C-alpha positions as protocol buffer text, in pm:
chain_id: "A"
residue {
  index: 1
  type: MET
  ca { x: 3341 y: 10820 z: 753 }
}
residue {
  index: 2
  type: ALA
  ca { x: 3253 y: 10683 z: 415 }
}
residue {
  index: 3
  type: ASP
  ca { x: 2911 y: 10740 z: 270 }
}
residue {
  index: 4
  type: PRO
  ca { x: 2717 y: 10413 z: 323 }
}
residue {
  index: 5
  type: ALA
  ca { x: 2541 y: 10467 z: -9 }
}
residue {
  index: 6
  type: LYS
  ca { x: 2876 y: 10455 z: -191 }
}
residue {
  index: 7
  type: THR
  ca { x: 3022 y: 10156 z: -8 }
}
residue {
  index: 8
  type: PRO
  ca { x: 3081 y: 9876 z: -267 }
}
residue {
  index: 9
  type: ALA
  ca { x: 2888 y: 9556 z: -210 }
}
residue {
  index: 10
  type: PRO
  ca { x: 3101 y: 9266 z: -90 }
}
residue {
  index: 11
  type: ARG
  ca { x: 3203 y: 9023 z: -359 }
}
residue {
  index: 12
  type: ARG
  ca { x: 3025 y: 8688 z: -361 }
}
residue {
  index: 13
  type: SER
  ca { x: 3220 y: 8369 z: -386 }
}
residue {
  index: 14
  type: THR
  ca { x: 3168 y: 8127 z: -675 }
}
residue {
  index: 15
  type: ALA
  ca { x: 2979 y: 7894 z: -444 }
}
residue {
  index: 16
  type: GLU
  ca { x: 2749 y: 8176 z: -334 }
}
residue {
  index: 17
  type: LYS
  ca { x: 2681 y: 8272 z: -696 }
}
residue {
  index: 18
  type: ALA
  ca { x: 2596 y: 7915 z: -784 }
}
residue {
  index: 19
  type: ALA
  ca { x: 2363 y: 7887 z: -486 }
}
residue {
  index: 20
  type: ALA
  ca { x: 2188 y: 8213 z: -578 }
}
residue {
  index: 21
  type: LYS
  ca { x: 2147 y: 8100 z: -937 }
}
residue {
  index: 22
  type: LYS
  ca { x: 2001 y: 7770 z: -825 }
}
residue {
  index: 23
  type: ALA
  ca { x: 1755 y: 7944 z: -594 }
}
residue {
  index: 24
  type: ALA
  ca { x: 1651 y: 8181 z: -873 }
}
residue {
  index: 25
  type: ALA
  ca { x: 1595 y: 7889 z: -1108 }
}
residue {
  index: 26
  type: LYS
  ca { x: 1367 y: 7726 z: -851 }
}
residue {
  index: 27
  type: ARG
  ca { x: 1163 y: 8044 z: -831 }
}
residue {
  index: 28
  type: GLY
  ca { x: 1137 y: 8051 z: -1209 }
}
residue {
  index: 29
  type: GLY
  ca { x: 1352 y: 8360 z: -1242 }
}
residue {
  index: 30
  type: THR
  ca { x: 1636 y: 8199 z: -1438 }
}
residue {
  index: 31
  type: ARG
  ca { x: 1608 y: 7938 z: -1715 }
}
residue {
  index: 32
  type: SER
  ca { x: 1881 y: 7758 z: -1900 }
}
residue {
  index: 33
  type: PRO
  ca { x: 1894 y: 7793 z: -2281 }
}
residue {
  index: 34
  type: ALA
  ca { x: 1795 y: 7427 z: -2318 }
}
residue {
  index: 35
  type: ALA
  ca { x: 1490 y: 7483 z: -2101 }
}
residue {
  index: 36
  type: GLY
  ca { x: 1373 y: 7746 z: -2343 }
}
residue {
  index: 37
  type: ARG
  ca { x: 1329 y: 7492 z: -2620 }
}
residue {
  index: 38
  type: SER
  ca { x: 986 y: 7348 z: -2661 }
}
residue {
  index: 39
  type: GLY
  ca { x: 948 y: 6974 z: -2621 }
}
residue {
  index: 40
  type: ALA
  ca { x: 814 y: 6948 z: -2975 }
}
residue {
  index: 41
  type: ALA
  ca { x: 1122 y: 7115 z: -3119 }
}
residue {
  index: 42
  type: ALA
  ca { x: 1353 y: 6885 z: -2927 }
}
residue {
  index: 43
  type: LYS
  ca { x: 1167 y: 6581 z: -3053 }
}
residue {
  index: 44
  type: ARG
  ca { x: 1189 y: 6705 z: -3409 }
}
residue {
  index: 45
  type: ARG
  ca { x: 1565 y: 6737 z: -3378 }
}
residue {
  index: 46
  type: HIS
  ca { x: 1619 y: 6407 z: -3202 }
}
residue {
  index: 47
  type: PRO
  ca { x: 1327 y: 6169 z: -3260 }
}
residue {
  index: 48
  type: ARG
  ca { x: 1329 y: 5893 z: -3002 }
}
residue {
  index: 49
  type: GLY
  ca { x: 1064 y: 5660 z: -3137 }
}
residue {
  index: 50
  type: ALA
  ca { x: 1113 y: 5434 z: -3438 }
}
residue {
  index: 51
  type: PRO
  ca { x: 842 y: 5606 z: -3652 }
}
residue {
  index: 52
  type: GLY
  ca { x: 990 y: 5953 z: -3608 }
}
residue {
  index: 53
  type: ARG
  ca { x: 1344 y: 5827 z: -3649 }
}
residue {
  index: 54
  type: ALA
  ca { x: 1244 y: 5640 z: -3967 }
}
residue {
  index: 55
  type: ARG
  ca { x: 1105 y: 5962 z: -4116 }
}
residue {
  index: 56
  type: THR
  ca { x: 1425 y: 6150 z: -4036 }
}
residue {
  index: 57
  type: VAL
  ca { x: 1643 y: 5871 z: -4175 }
}
residue {
  index: 58
  type: ALA
  ca { x: 1435 y: 5848 z: -4494 }
}
residue {
  index: 59
  type: GLU
  ca { x: 1443 y: 6224 z: -4551 }
}
residue {
  index: 60
  type: ARG
  ca { x: 1819 y: 6257 z: -4499 }
}
residue {
  index: 61
  type: LEU
  ca { x: 1906 y: 5953 z: -4709 }
}
residue {
  index: 62
  type: ALA
  ca { x: 1681 y: 6082 z: -4989 }
}
residue {
  index: 63
  type: ARG
  ca { x: 1881 y: 6407 z: -4996 }
}
residue {
  index: 64
  type: GLU
  ca { x: 2213 y: 6222 z: -4987 }
}
residue {
  index: 65
  type: TYR
  ca { x: 2118 y: 5959 z: -5246 }
}
residue {
  index: 66
  type: PRO
  ca { x: 1853 y: 6114 z: -5471 }
}
residue {
  index: 67
  type: GLY
  ca { x: 1659 y: 5931 z: -5739 }
}
residue {
  index: 68
  type: SER
  ca { x: 1397 y: 5662 z: -5783 }
}
residue {
  index: 69
  type: ALA
  ca { x: 1447 y: 5294 z: -5710 }
}
residue {
  index: 70
  type: ARG
  ca { x: 1525 y: 5239 z: -6078 }
}
residue {
  index: 71
  type: ASP
  ca { x: 1782 y: 5521 z: -6072 }
}
residue {
  index: 72
  type: LEU
  ca { x: 1949 y: 5383 z: -5760 }
}
residue {
  index: 73
  type: CYS
  ca { x: 1964 y: 5019 z: -5871 }
}
residue {
  index: 74
  type: ALA
  ca { x: 2322 y: 4923 z: -5957 }
}
residue {
  index: 75
  type: LEU
  ca { x: 2227 y: 4618 z: -6166 }
}
residue {
  index: 76
  type: ARG
  ca { x: 2216 y: 4712 z: -6535 }
}
residue {
  index: 77
  type: HIS
  ca { x: 1907 y: 4589 z: -6716 }
}
residue {
  index: 78
  type: ASP
  ca { x: 1660 y: 4685 z: -6988 }
}
residue {
  index: 79
  type: ASP
  ca { x: 1344 y: 4505 z: -6873 }
}
residue {
  index: 80
  type: PRO
  ca { x: 1196 y: 4306 z: -6584 }
}
residue {
  index: 81
  type: PHE
  ca { x: 1326 y: 3976 z: -6721 }
}
residue {
  index: 82
  type: GLN
  ca { x: 1684 y: 4101 z: -6732 }
}
residue {
  index: 83
  type: LEU
  ca { x: 1655 y: 4247 z: -6382 }
}
residue {
  index: 84
  type: LEU
  ca { x: 1516 y: 3919 z: -6250 }
}
residue {
  index: 85
  type: ALA
  ca { x: 1804 y: 3723 z: -6403 }
}
residue {
  index: 86
  type: ALA
  ca { x: 2064 y: 3974 z: -6281 }
}
residue {
  index: 87
  type: THR
  ca { x: 1925 y: 3968 z: -5927 }
}
residue {
  index: 88
  type: ILE
  ca { x: 1942 y: 3588 z: -5917 }
}
residue {
  index: 89
  type: LEU
  ca { x: 2306 y: 3611 z: -6024 }
}
residue {
  index: 90
  type: SER
  ca { x: 2380 y: 3876 z: -5759 }
}
residue {
  index: 91
  type: ALA
  ca { x: 2347 y: 3630 z: -5470 }
}
residue {
  index: 92
  type: GLN
  ca { x: 2684 y: 3618 z: -5289 }
}
residue {
  index: 93
  type: CYS
  ca { x: 2833 y: 3831 z: -5565 }
}
residue {
  index: 94
  type: THR
  ca { x: 2905 y: 4199 z: -5622 }
}
residue {
  index: 95
  type: ASP
  ca { x: 2689 y: 4407 z: -5853 }
}
residue {
  index: 96
  type: GLU
  ca { x: 3002 y: 4503 z: -6046 }
}
residue {
  index: 97
  type: MET
  ca { x: 3079 y: 4140 z: -6129 }
}
residue {
  index: 98
  type: VAL
  ca { x: 2718 y: 4072 z: -6228 }
}
residue {
  index: 99
  type: ASN
  ca { x: 2728 y: 4370 z: -6464 }
}
residue {
  index: 100
  type: LYS
  ca { x: 3036 y: 4224 z: -6631 }
}
residue {
  index: 101
  type: VAL
  ca { x: 2865 y: 3890 z: -6686 }
}
residue {
  index: 102
  type: THR
  ca { x: 2511 y: 3981 z: -6788 }
}
residue {
  index: 103
  type: PRO
  ca { x: 2579 y: 4144 z: -7128 }
}
residue {
  index: 104
  type: ALA
  ca { x: 2698 y: 3810 z: -7268 }
}
residue {
  index: 105
  type: VAL
  ca { x: 2413 y: 3624 z: -7097 }
}
residue {
  index: 106
  type: PHE
  ca { x: 2147 y: 3859 z: -7231 }
}
residue {
  index: 107
  type: ALA
  ca { x: 2299 y: 3858 z: -7579 }
}
residue {
  index: 108
  type: ARG
  ca { x: 2296 y: 3477 z: -7588 }
}
residue {
  index: 109
  type: TYR
  ca { x: 1954 y: 3439 z: -7421 }
}
residue {
  index: 110
  type: PRO
  ca { x: 1748 y: 3754 z: -7492 }
}
residue {
  index: 111
  type: THR
  ca { x: 1409 y: 3606 z: -7396 }
}
residue {
  index: 112
  type: PRO
  ca { x: 1273 y: 3367 z: -7133 }
}
residue {
  index: 113
  type: ALA
  ca { x: 1213 y: 3110 z: -7409 }
}
residue {
  index: 114
  type: ASP
  ca { x: 1579 y: 3128 z: -7512 }
}
residue {
  index: 115
  type: LEU
  ca { x: 1701 y: 3094 z: -7154 }
}
residue {
  index: 116
  type: ALA
  ca { x: 1461 y: 2806 z: -7085 }
}
residue {
  index: 117
  type: ALA
  ca { x: 1620 y: 2614 z: -7374 }
}
residue {
  index: 118
  type: ALA
  ca { x: 1978 y: 2695 z: -7269 }
}
residue {
  index: 119
  type: ASN
  ca { x: 2245 y: 2429 z: -7254 }
}
residue {
  index: 120
  type: PRO
  ca { x: 2330 y: 2408 z: -6881 }
}
residue {
  index: 121
  type: VAL
  ca { x: 2702 y: 2364 z: -6938 }
}
residue {
  index: 122
  type: GLU
  ca { x: 2719 y: 2663 z: -7171 }
}
residue {
  index: 123
  type: LEU
  ca { x: 2523 y: 2880 z: -6926 }
}
residue {
  index: 124
  type: GLU
  ca { x: 2742 y: 2764 z: -6636 }
}
residue {
  index: 125
  type: ASP
  ca { x: 3047 y: 2880 z: -6828 }
}
residue {
  index: 126
  type: LEU
  ca { x: 2894 y: 3225 z: -6886 }
}
residue {
  index: 127
  type: VAL
  ca { x: 2803 y: 3279 z: -6519 }
}
residue {
  index: 128
  type: HIS
  ca { x: 3103 y: 3101 z: -6369 }
}
residue {
  index: 129
  type: SER
  ca { x: 3267 y: 3417 z: -6228 }
}
residue {
  index: 130
  type: THR
  ca { x: 2959 y: 3505 z: -6019 }
}
residue {
  index: 131
  type: GLY
  ca { x: 3013 y: 3204 z: -5793 }
}
residue {
  index: 132
  type: PHE
  ca { x: 2782 y: 2907 z: -5724 }
}
residue {
  index: 133
  type: PHE
  ca { x: 2757 y: 2888 z: -6101 }
}
residue {
  index: 134
  type: ARG
  ca { x: 2593 y: 2545 z: -6123 }
}
residue {
  index: 135
  type: SER
  ca { x: 2315 y: 2639 z: -5882 }
}
residue {
  index: 136
  type: LYS
  ca { x: 2264 y: 2977 z: -6049 }
}
residue {
  index: 137
  type: ALA
  ca { x: 2252 y: 2828 z: -6399 }
}
residue {
  index: 138
  type: LYS
  ca { x: 1993 y: 2575 z: -6281 }
}
residue {
  index: 139
  type: ASN
  ca { x: 1784 y: 2849 z: -6120 }
}
residue {
  index: 140
  type: LEU
  ca { x: 1802 y: 3070 z: -6428 }
}
residue {
  index: 141
  type: ILE
  ca { x: 1683 y: 2793 z: -6656 }
}
residue {
  index: 142
  type: GLY
  ca { x: 1414 y: 2693 z: -6406 }
}
residue {
  index: 143
  type: MET
  ca { x: 1300 y: 3054 z: -6367 }
}
residue {
  index: 144
  type: ALA
  ca { x: 1275 y: 3104 z: -6744 }
}
residue {
  index: 145
  type: THR
  ca { x: 1090 y: 2773 z: -6786 }
}
residue {
  index: 146
  type: ALA
  ca { x: 840 y: 2873 z: -6517 }
}
residue {
  index: 147
  type: LEU
  ca { x: 783 y: 3211 z: -6687 }
}
residue {
  index: 148
  type: GLU
  ca { x: 706 y: 3034 z: -7014 }
}
residue {
  index: 149
  type: GLU
  ca { x: 483 y: 2768 z: -6862 }
}
residue {
  index: 150
  type: ARG
  ca { x: 296 y: 2972 z: -6600 }
}
residue {
  index: 151
  type: HIS
  ca { x: 306 y: 3334 z: -6711 }
}
residue {
  index: 152
  type: ALA
  ca { x: 317 y: 3335 z: -7092 }
}
residue {
  index: 153
  type: GLY
  ca { x: 679 y: 3443 z: -7090 }
}
residue {
  index: 154
  type: GLU
  ca { x: 613 y: 3755 z: -6878 }
}
residue {
  index: 155
  type: VAL
  ca { x: 753 y: 3841 z: -6537 }
}
residue {
  index: 156
  type: PRO
  ca { x: 465 y: 3850 z: -6285 }
}
residue {
  index: 157
  type: THR
  ca { x: 415 y: 4153 z: -6063 }
}
residue {
  index: 158
  type: GLU
  ca { x: 270 y: 3987 z: -5753 }
}
residue {
  index: 159
  type: LEU
  ca { x: 518 y: 3885 z: -5486 }
}
residue {
  index: 160
  type: SER
  ca { x: 325 y: 3564 z: -5424 }
}
residue {
  index: 161
  type: ASP
  ca { x: 389 y: 3464 z: -5788 }
}
residue {
  index: 162
  type: LEU
  ca { x: 749 y: 3580 z: -5796 }
}
residue {
  index: 163
  type: VAL
  ca { x: 858 y: 3376 z: -5493 }
}
residue {
  index: 164
  type: LYS
  ca { x: 731 y: 3059 z: -5661 }
}
residue {
  index: 165
  type: LEU
  ca { x: 992 y: 3095 z: -5935 }
}
residue {
  index: 166
  type: PRO
  ca { x: 1315 y: 2895 z: -5893 }
}
residue {
  index: 167
  type: GLY
  ca { x: 1591 y: 3099 z: -5732 }
}
residue {
  index: 168
  type: VAL
  ca { x: 1355 y: 3378 z: -5626 }
}
residue {
  index: 169
  type: GLY
  ca { x: 1294 y: 3471 z: -5262 }
}
residue {
  index: 170
  type: ARG
  ca { x: 1126 y: 3772 z: -5107 }
}
residue {
  index: 171
  type: LYS
  ca { x: 1435 y: 3990 z: -5144 }
}
residue {
  index: 172
  type: THR
  ca { x: 1465 y: 3923 z: -5518 }
}
residue {
  index: 173
  type: GLY
  ca { x: 1090 y: 3952 z: -5566 }
}
residue {
  index: 174
  type: ASN
  ca { x: 1083 y: 4288 z: -5390 }
}
residue {
  index: 175
  type: VAL
  ca { x: 1374 y: 4414 z: -5602 }
}
residue {
  index: 176
  type: VAL
  ca { x: 1183 y: 4331 z: -5919 }
}
residue {
  index: 177
  type: ARG
  ca { x: 858 y: 4479 z: -5791 }
}
residue {
  index: 178
  type: SER
  ca { x: 1009 y: 4808 z: -5673 }
}
residue {
  index: 179
  type: VAL
  ca { x: 1269 y: 4865 z: -5945 }
}
residue {
  index: 180
  type: ALA
  ca { x: 1116 y: 4715 z: -6259 }
}
residue {
  index: 181
  type: PHE
  ca { x: 749 y: 4787 z: -6190 }
}
residue {
  index: 182
  type: GLY
  ca { x: 751 y: 5077 z: -5943 }
}
residue {
  index: 183
  type: LEU
  ca { x: 539 y: 4876 z: -5700 }
}
residue {
  index: 184
  type: PRO
  ca { x: 572 y: 4855 z: -5320 }
}
residue {
  index: 185
  type: GLY
  ca { x: 863 y: 4635 z: -5224 }
}
residue {
  index: 186
  type: LEU
  ca { x: 1126 y: 4661 z: -4951 }
}
residue {
  index: 187
  type: PRO
  ca { x: 1417 y: 4424 z: -5012 }
}
residue {
  index: 188
  type: VAL
  ca { x: 1606 y: 4341 z: -4692 }
}
residue {
  index: 189
  type: ASP
  ca { x: 1965 y: 4234 z: -4751 }
}
residue {
  index: 190
  type: THR
  ca { x: 2247 y: 4223 z: -4498 }
}
residue {
  index: 191
  type: HIS
  ca { x: 2306 y: 4601 z: -4519 }
}
residue {
  index: 192
  type: VAL
  ca { x: 1939 y: 4692 z: -4474 }
}
residue {
  index: 193
  type: GLY
  ca { x: 1892 y: 4450 z: -4186 }
}
residue {
  index: 194
  type: ARG
  ca { x: 2210 y: 4562 z: -4011 }
}
residue {
  index: 195
  type: LEU
  ca { x: 2144 y: 4936 z: -4045 }
}
residue {
  index: 196
  type: ALA
  ca { x: 1781 y: 4896 z: -3939 }
}
residue {
  index: 197
  type: ILE
  ca { x: 1894 y: 4744 z: -3610 }
}
residue {
  index: 198
  type: LEU
  ca { x: 2173 y: 4998 z: -3553 }
}
residue {
  index: 199
  type: LEU
  ca { x: 1930 y: 5285 z: -3618 }
}
residue {
  index: 200
  type: GLY
  ca { x: 1676 y: 5141 z: -3377 }
}
residue {
  index: 201
  type: LEU
  ca { x: 1410 y: 5096 z: -3645 }
}
residue {
  index: 202
  type: THR
  ca { x: 1357 y: 4731 z: -3553 }
}
residue {
  index: 203
  type: ASP
  ca { x: 1520 y: 4462 z: -3345 }
}
residue {
  index: 204
  type: GLU
  ca { x: 1419 y: 4185 z: -3585 }
}
residue {
  index: 205
  type: THR
  ca { x: 1708 y: 3979 z: -3721 }
}
residue {
  index: 206
  type: ASP
  ca { x: 1492 y: 3763 z: -3948 }
}
residue {
  index: 207
  type: PRO
  ca { x: 1480 y: 3928 z: -4295 }
}
residue {
  index: 208
  type: VAL
  ca { x: 1108 y: 3866 z: -4345 }
}
residue {
  index: 209
  type: LYS
  ca { x: 1014 y: 4001 z: -4003 }
}
residue {
  index: 210
  type: ALA
  ca { x: 1247 y: 4298 z: -4056 }
}
residue {
  index: 211
  type: GLU
  ca { x: 1084 y: 4367 z: -4393 }
}
residue {
  index: 212
  type: LEU
  ca { x: 738 y: 4371 z: -4239 }
}
residue {
  index: 213
  type: ALA
  ca { x: 852 y: 4589 z: -3947 }
}
residue {
  index: 214
  type: LEU
  ca { x: 1015 y: 4843 z: -4180 }
}
residue {
  index: 215
  type: GLY
  ca { x: 711 y: 4833 z: -4405 }
}
residue {
  index: 216
  type: ASP
  ca { x: 508 y: 4971 z: -4115 }
}
residue {
  index: 217
  type: LEU
  ca { x: 747 y: 5268 z: -4092 }
}
residue {
  index: 218
  type: VAL
  ca { x: 807 y: 5354 z: -4458 }
}
residue {
  index: 219
  type: PRO
  ca { x: 533 y: 5465 z: -4702 }
}
residue {
  index: 220
  type: GLU
  ca { x: 460 y: 5214 z: -4978 }
}
residue {
  index: 221
  type: ASP
  ca { x: 582 y: 5432 z: -5264 }
}
residue {
  index: 222
  type: GLU
  ca { x: 916 y: 5496 z: -5088 }
}
residue {
  index: 223
  type: ARG
  ca { x: 1008 y: 5144 z: -4980 }
}
residue {
  index: 224
  type: GLY
  ca { x: 1218 y: 5039 z: -5280 }
}
residue {
  index: 225
  type: ALA
  ca { x: 1425 y: 5357 z: -5285 }
}
residue {
  index: 226
  type: PHE
  ca { x: 1458 y: 5352 z: -4906 }
}
residue {
  index: 227
  type: SER
  ca { x: 1605 y: 5001 z: -4918 }
}
residue {
  index: 228
  type: LEU
  ca { x: 1855 y: 5091 z: -5191 }
}
residue {
  index: 229
  type: ARG
  ca { x: 1960 y: 5406 z: -5005 }
}
residue {
  index: 230
  type: MET
  ca { x: 2023 y: 5202 z: -4690 }
}
residue {
  index: 231
  type: ILE
  ca { x: 2239 y: 4968 z: -4898 }
}
residue {
  index: 232
  type: LEU
  ca { x: 2436 y: 5258 z: -5049 }
}
residue {
  index: 233
  type: HIS
  ca { x: 2485 y: 5415 z: -4707 }
}
residue {
  index: 234
  type: GLY
  ca { x: 2594 y: 5084 z: -4560 }
}
residue {
  index: 235
  type: ARG
  ca { x: 2857 y: 5047 z: -4829 }
}
residue {
  index: 236
  type: ALA
  ca { x: 2979 y: 5407 z: -4831 }
}
residue {
  index: 237
  type: VAL
  ca { x: 2965 y: 5506 z: -4463 }
}
residue {
  index: 238
  type: CYS
  ca { x: 2826 y: 5252 z: -4217 }
}
residue {
  index: 239
  type: ASP
  ca { x: 3073 y: 4976 z: -4290 }
}
residue {
  index: 240
  type: ALA
  ca { x: 3011 y: 4660 z: -4088 }
}
residue {
  index: 241
  type: ARG
  ca { x: 3371 y: 4643 z: -3966 }
}
residue {
  index: 242
  type: ARG
  ca { x: 3458 y: 5011 z: -3937 }
}
residue {
  index: 243
  type: PRO
  ca { x: 3149 y: 5237 z: -3931 }
}
residue {
  index: 244
  type: ARG
  ca { x: 3244 y: 5598 z: -4003 }
}
residue {
  index: 245
  type: CYS
  ca { x: 3021 y: 5759 z: -3742 }
}
residue {
  index: 246
  type: ASP
  ca { x: 3231 y: 6078 z: -3752 }
}
residue {
  index: 247
  type: VAL
  ca { x: 3109 y: 6157 z: -4105 }
}
residue {
  index: 248
  type: CYS
  ca { x: 2764 y: 5995 z: -4090 }
}
residue {
  index: 249
  type: LEU
  ca { x: 2468 y: 6222 z: -4157 }
}
residue {
  index: 250
  type: LEU
  ca { x: 2257 y: 6002 z: -3927 }
}
residue {
  index: 251
  type: ALA
  ca { x: 2491 y: 6002 z: -3627 }
}
residue {
  index: 252
  type: ASP
  ca { x: 2283 y: 6244 z: -3420 }
}
residue {
  index: 253
  type: VAL
  ca { x: 1971 y: 6027 z: -3447 }
}
residue {
  index: 254
  type: CYS
  ca { x: 2141 y: 5687 z: -3439 }
}
residue {
  index: 255
  type: PRO
  ca { x: 2129 y: 5512 z: -3098 }
}
residue {
  index: 256
  type: SER
  ca { x: 2439 y: 5312 z: -3195 }
}
residue {
  index: 257
  type: ALA
  ca { x: 2658 y: 5602 z: -3311 }
}
residue {
  index: 258
  type: PHE
  ca { x: 3015 y: 5577 z: -3179 }
}
residue {
  index: 259
  type: ARG
  ca { x: 2921 y: 5263 z: -2986 }
}
residue {
  index: 260
  type: VAL
  ca { x: 2994 y: 4997 z: -3247 }
}
């Protein structure tokens, strides 16, 4: 007769093992690897709220696209006046095209006084390739005239003054404030507005409301650079028609990843 002490224990079926494991887990004897993570650590990795997600997005984009707002701005300029003129020309036009046009414009009209006295037909010819050339030429001359008459030929720094200039809205005003003067300003263009919604930072579709909502999430001194980084990321990775979620550094925190 075999020694009972040496008799091998009967093998348990897979179902029995699973049941035993479940019972042990209920008693607190077995914990899954995920259960061992603290809630704080999980939240740090995958922030669910807009404030935490905005911090993660800002930090990652800053590493991917380093530099100040001035460094990141694609419009070539030497001073606030040139940036203001270039931004007006950039409406419905690529930055590359604007950069091809502005050297001749700035050479012909180097100061607000010169631009205010411009011949409309001549200016229209210079800016023709940027599109909407008649409207843009009118706005440029009106903007320069307003600078001369209201601000002694200087570009104002306050947004409330900038938006009163012909051809200047909040987006253009915020570009000038953040890039030319290093002041708080968060321009919201189509890329910024689109990415902000996809990332769950806001559900506002109105640019002004989106700007204010994002302003609550991004520190004042980072707003200009944050906006430009969102634009760069929208162009390089998060394309409106074919977003490249598979290579996006924000995919793990983006509620819309692989769903659009």
